[in-house]
C-alpha positions in Angstrom: 2.2 -19.0 -33.6 0.0 -15.9 -33.4 0.1 -15.5 -29.6 0.2 -12.0 -28.2 3.6 -10.7 -27.2 4.0 -9.5 -23.6 4.9 -5.8 -23.2 7.4 -6.4 -20.4 7.2 -2.9 -19.1 5.1 -0.9 -16.6 1.8 0.6 -17.7 1.8 3.7 -19.8 -0.6 5.9 -17.8 -0.7 8.7 -20.4 -2.2 6.4 -23.0 -4.6 5.1 -20.5 -5.7 8.6 -19.6 -6.1 9.4 -23.3 -8.4 6.4 -23.8 -10.5 7.4 -20.8 -11.0 11.0 -22.1 -11.7 9.7 -25.6 -14.5 7.5 -24.2 -16.2 10.5 -22.6 -15.4 13.0 -25.4 -14.7 11.1 -28.7 -14.4 14.4 -30.6 -11.3 15.3 -28.7 -9.3 12.4 -30.1 -6.7 13.3 -32.7 -3.4 12.0 -34.1 0.0 13.6 -34.0 3.6 12.7 -34.9 6.1 12.1 -32.1 9.7 13.2 -32.2 10.5 10.0 -34.3 7.9 10.7 -36.9 5.6 7.9 -35.6 1.9 8.7 -35.6 0.2 8.3 -32.2 -3.1 9.2 -30.6 -3.5 12.4 -28.6 -6.1 14.8 -27.1 -7.0 18.1 -28.7 -7.0 20.3 -25.6 -8.8 23.2 -27.3 -11.8 21.0 -28.0 -11.6 19.5 -24.5 -11.8 22.9 -23.0 -15.0 23.6 -24.9 -16.5 20.4 -23.6 -15.6 20.9 -20.0 -17.1 24.2 -18.8 -18.9 27.4 -19.7 -16.0 29.4 -18.3 -12.4 28.6 -19.1 -9.5 29.7 -16.9 -6.6 30.6 -19.2 -3.3 32.4 -19.2 -2.1 34.1 -16.1 -5.5 34.8 -14.6 -5.4 34.4 -10.9 -6.8 31.1 -9.5 -6.5 28.9 -6.4 -3.8 26.4 -7.0 -0.8 24.7 -5.4 2.3 24.6 -7.5 6.1 24.6 -7.5 8.9 24.6 -10.1 8.9 21.4 -12.3 5.6 20.1 -10.9 4.6 19.2 -14.5 7.7 17.0 -14.7 6.7 15.3 -11.5 3.4 14.4 -13.0 5.1 13.3 -16.2 7.4 11.1 -14.2 4.5 9.4 -12.5 2.9 8.6 -15.8 5.9 7.4 -17.8 6.4 3.6 -18.2 9.7 1.8 -17.4 11.1 -1.4 -18.7 12.5 -2.8 -15.5 11.8 -5.9 -13.4 11.9 -7.5 -10.0 14.3 -10.4 -9.6 13.6 -13.1 -6.9 16.3 -13.7 -4.4 15.7 -17.0 -2.7 18.8 -17.1 -0.6 17.8 -13.9 1.3 14.1 -15.0 1.6 12.5 -16.6 4.6 9.8 -19.2 4.6 6.4 -18.9 6.4 7.8 -20.9 9.4 10.9 -18.8 9.5 13.1 -21.2 7.6 16.0 -19.3 5.9 15.8 -19.6 2.1 12.1 -20.6 2.2 10.1 -19.1 -0.6 6.5 -19.9 0.4 5.7 -16.6 2.2 3.0 -14.3 1.1 4.9 -11.3 2.4 7.2 -9.3 0.2 10.4 -7.4 0.8 11.4 -5.4 -2.3 14.8 -3.7 -2.7 15.0 -0.7 -5.0 13.9 2.8 -5.9 10.3 3.0 -4.6 9.2 5.1 -7.6 10.1 2.3 -10.0 8.8 -0.4 -7.7 5.4 1.4 -7.4 5.2 1.5 -11.2 5.9 -2.2 -11.4 3.2 -3.0 -8.8 0.5 -1.1 -10.7 -0.9 -4.0 -12.6 -0.5 -6.6 -9.9 -1.8 -4.7 -6.9 -4.1 -2.2 -8.5 -6.9 -1.5 -6.0 -5.7 -4.3 -3.6 -3.9 -2.5 -0.8 -6.1 -1.8 2.2 -3.6 0.4 4.1 -0.4 2.3 3.2 1.9 3.7 5.9 5.0 5.7 5.0 7.6 7.6 6.9 9.3 9.6 4.2 12.3 11.9 4.7 11.1 14.8 6.8 13.2 17.4 4.8 14.8 18.7 7.9 17.9 19.9 6.1 19.9 16.8 7.1 17.7 14.3 5.3 18.4 12.7 2.0 15.9 12.8 -0.9 15.7 10.7 -4.0 17.6 12.4 -6.9 14.9 12.3 -9.6 16.8 14.5 -12.1 14.3 16.7 -14.0 17.0 18.6 -15.7 17.4 15.8 -18.2 14.7 14.6 -20.6 12.4 11.7 -19.6 14.1 9.2 -22.0 17.5 9.9 -20.4 15.9 9.5 -17.0 14.3 6.2 -17.9 17.7 4.9 -19.1 19.2 5.3 -15.7 16.0 4.9 -13.6 16.6 2.6 -10.6 20.4 3.0 -10.9 22.8 4.8 -8.5 24.0 8.2 -9.6 27.6 9.1 -10.6 28.6 9.3 -6.9 27.4 5.8 -6.3 24.2 6.9 -4.4 20.6 7.4 -5.5 20.1 9.7 -2.6 21.3 13.3 -2.3 21.4 15.5 0.8 18.9 18.3 0.7 20.3 21.1 2.9 18.4 24.2 3.9 20.9 26.3 1.9 19.7 24.6 -1.3 17.6 27.1 -3.3 15.4 24.1 -4.3 14.9 23.0 -0.7 11.1 22.5 -0.8 11.0 22.0 -4.6 13.3 18.9 -4.6 11.3 17.4 -1.7 7.9 18.0 -3.4 9.2 16.7 -6.7 10.3 13.5 -4.9 7.1 12.8 -3.0 4.4 13.9 -5.5 4.8 11.1 -8.2 5.2 8.4 -5.5 1.9 9.4 -3.8 0.2 9.7 -7.2 1.2 6.1 -8.0 0.4 4.9 -4.5 -3.2 6.1 -4.7 -3.9 3.6 -7.6 -2.9 0.7 -5.4 -5.4 1.4 -2.6 -8.7 -0.4 -2.3 -11.8 1.8 -2.7 -12.1 1.9 1.1 -8.3 2.0 1.7 -6.4 4.6 3.6 -2.9 6.1 3.7 -1.0 7.3 6.8 2.0 9.6 6.3 4.3 10.5 9.2 5.7 14.0 8.9 6.8 16.9 11.1 6.2 20.7 11.0 8.7 21.2 8.1 6.5 19.8 5.3 3.2 19.0 7.0 1.5 21.9 5.2 2.8 20.9 1.8 2.1 17.2 2.2 -1.5 18.0 3.1 -1.9 20.2 0.0 -0.4 17.4 -2.1 -2.8 14.9 -0.6 -5.7 17.3 -1.1 -4.8 17.3 -4.8 -4.1 13.6 -5.2 -6.7 12.1 -2.9 -9.2 15.0 -2.8 -10.0 17.3 0.1 -13.2 15.4 0.9 -11.2 12.3 1.6 -9.1 13.9 4.4 -9.7 11.8 7.5 -7.5 13.3 10.2 -4.2 15.0 11.1 -3.1 13.1 14.2 -0.7 14.5 16.7 1.7 11.8 18.0 3.4 12.7 21.3 6.8 11.3 20.4 8.8 12.8 23.3 8.1 12.8 27.0 10.7 15.2 28.3 11.7 18.8 27.1 15.1 19.6 25.6 16.1 22.7 27.6 18.8 23.7 25.1 16.1 24.7 22.6 15.9 28.5 22.1 12.1 28.7 21.9 10.1 25.5 22.0 11.1 21.9 22.5 9.1 19.9 19.9 7.5 16.9 21.4 5.2 15.8 18.5 5.1 14.6 15.0 2.0 14.2 12.7 0.2 11.4 11.0 -1.7 12.7 8.0 -4.5 10.3 7.1 -6.5 10.2 3.8 -8.9 7.8 2.3 -9.3 6.6 -1.3 -13.0 7.1 -1.0 -14.2 8.3 2.4 -17.8 7.3 1.7 -16.8 3.7 1.7 -14.1 3.8 4.4 -14.9 2.3 7.8 -13.0 3.0 11.0 -12.8 -0.2 13.1 -12.3 1.9 16.2 -9.9 1.1 19.0 -10.2 -2.1 21.1 -12.4 -1.7 24.1 -10.5 -2.0 27.4 -11.5 -3.2 30.8 -12.1 0.4 31.9 -14.6 1.0 29.1 -16.5 -2.3 29.7 -16.5 -1.8 33.5 -19.1 0.9 33.1 -21.6 -1.7 32.0 -23.7 -3.9 34.4 -26.9 -5.8 34.5 -28.8 -5.1 37.7 -32.2 -6.4 36.3 -30.7 -9.5 34.7 -31.8 -8.4 31.2 -31.2 -11.3 28.8 -29.7 -8.9 26.3 -26.6 -8.6 28.5 -24.9 -5.8 30.3 -25.9 -2.2 29.8 -25.4 1.4 31.0 -28.0 4.1 31.4 -28.2 7.3 29.4 -30.1 10.5 29.7 -33.8 10.3 28.5 -34.2 14.0 28.1 -32.8 16.5 25.5 -32.9 20.2 25.0 -34.2 22.5 23.8 -37.9 21.6 24.4 -40.0 20.4 21.5 -43.8 20.6 22.2 -44.5 17.1 20.8 -42.1 15.6 23.2 -43.2 17.5 26.3 -45.8 15.4 28.2 -46.5 13.9 31.5 -45.0 10.4 32.1 -46.3 8.0 34.7 -43.5 6.0 36.4 -44.0 2.3 37.5 -44.3 3.6 41.1 -47.3 5.7 40.1 -45.5 9.0 40.4 -46.1 11.4 37.5 -43.2 13.3 36.0 -42.6 16.1 33.4 -39.2 16.7 31.8 -37.1 19.4 33.3 -37.8 23.0 32.3 -36.5 23.9 28.9 -36.0 20.2 27.9 -38.2 17.5 26.5 -38.2 13.7 26.5 -35.9 12.0 24.0 -38.8 10.2 22.3 -42.4 10.9 21.4 -45.0 9.6 23.8 -45.9 6.7 21.5 -42.2 5.8 21.0 -41.6 6.0 24.8 -44.3 3.5 25.5 -42.7 1.1 23.0 -39.4 1.5 24.7 -40.9 0.8 28.1 -42.7 -2.2 26.8 -39.4 -3.5 25.3 -37.7 -3.0 28.8 -35.3 -0.4 27.3 -36.1 2.2 30.0 -34.7 2.0 33.5 -36.7 3.6 36.4 -34.4 2.4 39.1 -34.7 -0.7 41.3 -37.8 0.7 43.0 -39.4 2.1 39.8 -39.5 5.6 41.1 -36.3 7.2 39.6 -36.1 9.6 36.7 -36.2 7.4 33.5 -33.0 6.6 31.7 -32.3 4.8 28.4 -30.6 1.4 28.6 -27.6 1.2 26.2 -26.6 -2.4 25.7 -22.9 -3.2 25.2 -23.9 -5.8 22.6 -25.5 -3.1 20.5 -23.0 -0.2 20.7 -20.1 0.3 18.4 -17.5 -2.3 19.5 -14.5 -0.1 18.7 -13.9 3.1 20.6 -13.7 6.2 18.3 -10.0 7.4 18.2 -9.0 10.9 19.1 -6.5 13.0 17.1 -3.9 13.2 19.9 -2.1 9.9 20.5 -0.1 10.0 23.7 3.2 8.2 24.2 1.7 6.3 27.1 -0.7 4.7 24.6 1.5 4.2 21.4 5.0 4.6 22.6 7.6 7.3 22.0 10.8 7.7 20.0 13.2 6.8 22.8 11.2 3.7 23.7 11.1 2.6 20.0 14.9 3.1 19.7 15.5 1.1 22.9 13.2 -1.8 21.8 14.9 -2.1 18.4 18.3 -2.0 20.2 17.2 -4.8 22.5 16.0 -6.8 19.5 19.5 -6.6 18.0 21.1 -7.8 21.3 22.0 -4.3 22.6 23.4 -2.9 19.3 22.3 0.4 17.9 21.9 -0.1 14.2 19.2 2.4 13.1 18.3 6.0 14.1 14.8 7.2 14.9 12.7 4.1 14.2 8.9 4.5 14.6 7.1 2.9 17.5 5.6 -0.6 16.8 2.6 0.4 18.9 2.1 3.6 16.8 1.8 1.7 13.5 -0.1 -1.2 15.1 -2.8 1.4 16.1 -3.1 2.5 12.4 -3.5 -1.2 11.4 -6.2 -1.7 14.1 -8.2 1.2 12.9 -8.3 0.6 9.1 -7.3 -3.0 8.2 -9.2 -6.3 8.1 -7.6 -9.5 9.3 -6.7 -10.5 5.7 -5.6 -7.1 4.3 -2.6 -6.2 2.2 -0.4 -3.4 3.8 2.2 -1.4 1.9 5.2 0.6 3.2 7.4 2.0 0.5 9.7 3.9 2.8 10.3 0.8 4.9 13.4 1.9 6.8 13.9 -0.5 9.7 10.7 -2.4 8.7 8.7 -1.3 11.7 5.5 -1.7 9.7 6.3 -5.4 9.1 7.0 -5.9 12.8 3.8 -4.2 13.8 1.7 -6.2 11.3 3.2 -9.5 12.6 2.5 -8.5 16.2 -1.1 -7.6 15.5 -1.6 -10.9 13.6 -0.4 -12.7 16.6 -2.8 -10.8 18.8 -6.0 -11.2 16.7 -5.1 -14.3 14.7 -5.1 -12.2 11.5 -3.5 -13.1 8.2 -2.5 -9.6 7.0 0.3 -9.5 4.4 3.0 -6.8 4.1 4.9 -5.4 1.2 8.0 -3.5 2.3 9.9 -1.4 -0.3 13.3 0.1 0.5 16.2 1.6 -1.4 19.4 -0.2 -0.5 20.9 2.9 1.0 24.5 2.4 2.0 25.2 2.6 5.7 27.9 4.9 6.9 31.3 3.0 7.0 31.9 4.5 10.5 28.5 3.2 11.8 28.0 0.3 14.2 25.7 -1.3 11.6 28.4 -1.2 8.9 31.0 -2.7 11.2 28.6 -5.5 12.1 28.2 -6.4 8.4 25.0 -4.5 7.5 26.2 -2.8 4.4 22.8 -1.2 3.6 19.5 -0.4 5.2 17.7 -3.3 3.5 20.0 -5.7 5.4 19.0 -4.2 8.7 15.3 -4.3 7.8 15.3 -7.9 6.7 17.2 -9.0 9.8 14.7 -7.0 12.0 11.8 -8.9 10.4 13.6 -12.3 11.0 14.3 -11.4 14.7 10.9 -9.9 15.3 9.1 -12.9 13.8 11.1 -15.3 16.0 10.4 -13.3 19.1 6.7 -13.0 18.4 6.5 -16.7 17.8 8.2 -17.5 21.0 6.0 -15.2 23.0 2.7 -16.3 21.4 3.0 -20.1 20.8 -0.7 -20.7 20.9 -1.8 -18.1 18.3 1.1 -18.2 15.9 1.2 -21.8 14.8 0.0 -21.0 11.3 1.2 -17.4 11.1 3.4 -16.3 8.2 6.7 -15.0 9.6 8.5 -15.0 6.3 9.0 -12.8 3.3 10.0 -13.2 -0.3 12.9 -10.9 -1.3 12.7 -9.3 -4.7 15.2 -6.9 -6.1 14.7 -4.1 -8.7 16.9 -4.6 -11.8 17.0 -3.7 -15.4 14.7 -5.7 -17.7 15.5 -9.3 -18.4 15.1 -8.6 -22.1 17.7 -7.3 -24.5 17.0 -4.1 -26.5 16.0 -6.2 -29.5 12.9 -7.3 -27.6 11.6 -3.8 -27.4 13.0 -2.6 -30.8 12.7 -5.6 -33.2 13.0 -3.2 -36.1 16.6 -2.7 -35.2 17.6 -6.4 -35.6 20.3 -6.7 -38.2 21.1 -9.6 -40.5 24.3 -10.1 -38.5 22.2 -10.7 -35.4 19.9 -13.0 -37.1 22.8 -15.0 -38.5 24.2 -15.2 -35.0 20.9 -16.4 -33.6 21.1 -13.7 -30.8 18.7 -14.4 -28.0 16.4 -11.7 -26.8 17.0 -12.5 -23.1 20.0 -11.4 -21.2 22.5 -14.2 -20.6 22.7 -13.7 -16.8 19.0 -14.1 -16.2 17.4 -17.3 -14.9 14.0 -18.9 -15.8 12.7 -17.7 -12.4 13.7 -14.1 -13.3 11.6 -14.5 -16.5 8.7 -15.9 -14.5 8.5 -13.0 -12.2 8.7 -10.4 -15.0 5.8 -12.3 -16.7 3.9 -12.3 -13.4 4.3 -8.5 -13.2 3.2 -8.0 -16.8 0.1 -10.2 -16.3 -0.8 -8.8 -12.9 -0.3 -12.0 -11.0 0.3 -11.4 -7.3 4.0 -11.7 -6.6 3.3 -13.7 -3.4 1.4 -16.4 -5.4 2.2 -20.1 -4.8 4.7 -21.4 -7.3 5.1 -25.1 -8.2 7.7 -26.6 -10.5 7.0 -29.8 -12.4 8.7 -31.6 -15.3 7.2 -32.8 -18.6 9.4 -34.7 -21.0 12.4 -33.2 -19.3 11.2 -29.6 -19.6 10.6 -27.4 -16.5 7.0 -26.2 -16.1 6.0 -23.5 -13.7 2.5 -23.6 -12.2 1.6 -20.3 -10.5 -1.5 -19.6 -8.3 -3.1 -23.0 -8.7 -2.9 -23.2 -12.5 -3.8 -19.5 -13.1 -0.5 -19.2 -15.0 1.6 -22.0 -16.6 5.0 -21.1 -18.1 7.8 -22.9 -19.9 11.0 -21.1 -20.8 13.1 -24.2 -21.9 14.2 -24.6 -25.5 13.2 -27.4 -27.8 9.7 -27.7 -26.5 7.8 -30.5 -28.3 4.2 -31.1 -29.2 4.1 -33.6 -26.3 4.9 -30.9 -23.8 2.5 -28.4 -25.3 -0.3 -31.0 -25.3 0.3 -31.9 -21.7 0.2 -28.3 -20.6 -2.9 -27.6 -22.7 -4.7 -30.5 -21.0 -4.2 -28.8 -17.6 -6.3 -25.9 -18.9 -4.4 -22.9 -17.3 -5.9 -19.4 -17.6 -2.6 -18.1 -19.0 0.2 -20.0 -20.8 3.5 -18.3 -21.5 6.5 -19.6 -23.4 9.5 -18.1 -25.3 8.9 -17.3 -28.9 12.0 -19.3 -29.9 11.2 -22.3 -27.7 9.5 -24.5 -30.3 11.4 -27.7 -31.2 10.6 -27.3 -34.8 8.2 -26.0 -37.5 5.7 -28.7 -36.8 5.3 -27.5 -33.2 4.7 -24.0 -34.4 2.2 -25.2 -37.1 0.2 -27.4 -34.6 0.4 -25.1 -31.5 -2.9 -23.3 -32.2 -4.8 -26.6 -32.9 -3.5 -28.3 -29.8 -4.9 -25.5 -27.5 -8.1 -25.2 -29.5 -8.6 -28.9 -28.9 -7.8 -29.2 -25.2 -8.0 -25.6 -23.8 -9.5 -23.1 -26.1 -10.0 -20.5 -23.4 -6.4 -20.4 -22.3 -4.8 -17.0 -23.1 -1.5 -17.7 -24.8 1.4 -15.2 -24.5 5.0 -15.3 -25.8 8.3 -13.7 -24.9 
């Protein structure tokens, strides 16, 4: 068989960037030897400098820049590929209708280091996420940050990436006494945001919750990653309603929401829903068939000669605009507006003219302001109380965000069918808010929650109740919230997806010999060593293949059997896969006749030499366009 072998690791962004530069400037492409003596392509930066500008900034010359120790390593970390995977966990999943163990949901709950997970999502969700909301560690001195160790080389890092550290925890406390207080936090957040940008749709947005401690730095990072022009707003959330009198100077009552767009020229704000108070200003005293309207001033200042003229009212009275002002329209345009019944002169036709603004023609959403009051979107104490109530009076999670706060973000910048990502999921407030909004507007938004399984304190109420890590709290919160929303909205939630597929980050399914075939020894060949780890299932393999091929991880998966062999059909025949051994020509022929877009099988699955010899001809006969891949 001559099928292409799957890479089974996340994209190598460095090689992708080299290819892009080479397309623009072919003369910059060169070849170098790596540390192992292998020849690889690279960019000649001296030539690239000559191509880019007529003035080059070099050496220690002063320039405007935002930097910190090991920033280059943070960039390198974002670009470096990993050979890890996501393994499905059916027993912890929930079906669309809330059935425990169901696996038909289009929502995802992913457990693992969000840096690695973001890398694995690059192919599958590139440019597909409409909105990202994150609530990262605030770096208050008591928070924990991800221990991405830059002191070791990148190969060593990749070997342990996704694993817990020597103390059994991937998180380390970042105290203010740490000489790397800001550095560690910046090195943590930078590569994650860099990867997150790739996932946004061209009109997508990201909201980042933060406080005064790092808001300046997070904004500078976002200026660099997303571009200053794509800054939308820095929203102030009034998260507290009462002062703390024990504070020495000020009692902080707010946090921030930093909002950036992927491409602000394409981004549309839906606006906030119009309430009764807004609509009550409209009426229809003249029974205009275009519906209710409100009147607006027909003059403007300063005066423009072409728009200063005498106007005859329906009553016969003649009228000039007030001193220093002029009419809103030219005389010709004003006559057209009058003829179209868009000017109101009062019931008796003798009032100063006003322009009719029809509710049906104005922007249906109200433009949001940058101060969000707790009376509108909730506050911290209220969020804590509501989560406590959801868990039958038990306090399992500190400082959750308000459901109403995140729901407002969703209202402003998502469509009813959008993908929404939160890679600091915490207590899964984003999932709760999304399900609540779907119930209100009959949307079919889908969430992707990512959370490191951070161990709960053994002294905590959560640990004593059986919640050994934060993921267990988040998943239970989604289950309970879905059930509650369904009970409260029976008419609008009949077809709503209240479930989620659980996927867990793990090391690759493949043994080292898969990635380094040159290291296979005669002894291993004699022993017929498999290139797949013994503890991995066929479904584990399927999901790593889906990641590698960019197939949505929420896709419908159907299992069928042909001649006793298990066949996976993913996304309505987009992908067909068979990982059984002793696959015969009968099986290959039956699969080829279904004409899938992709077909994947194990390299060692063929029942004999005849299957290998006839494989190409079978597909050329029945499905020549199918892309064939092997493990």
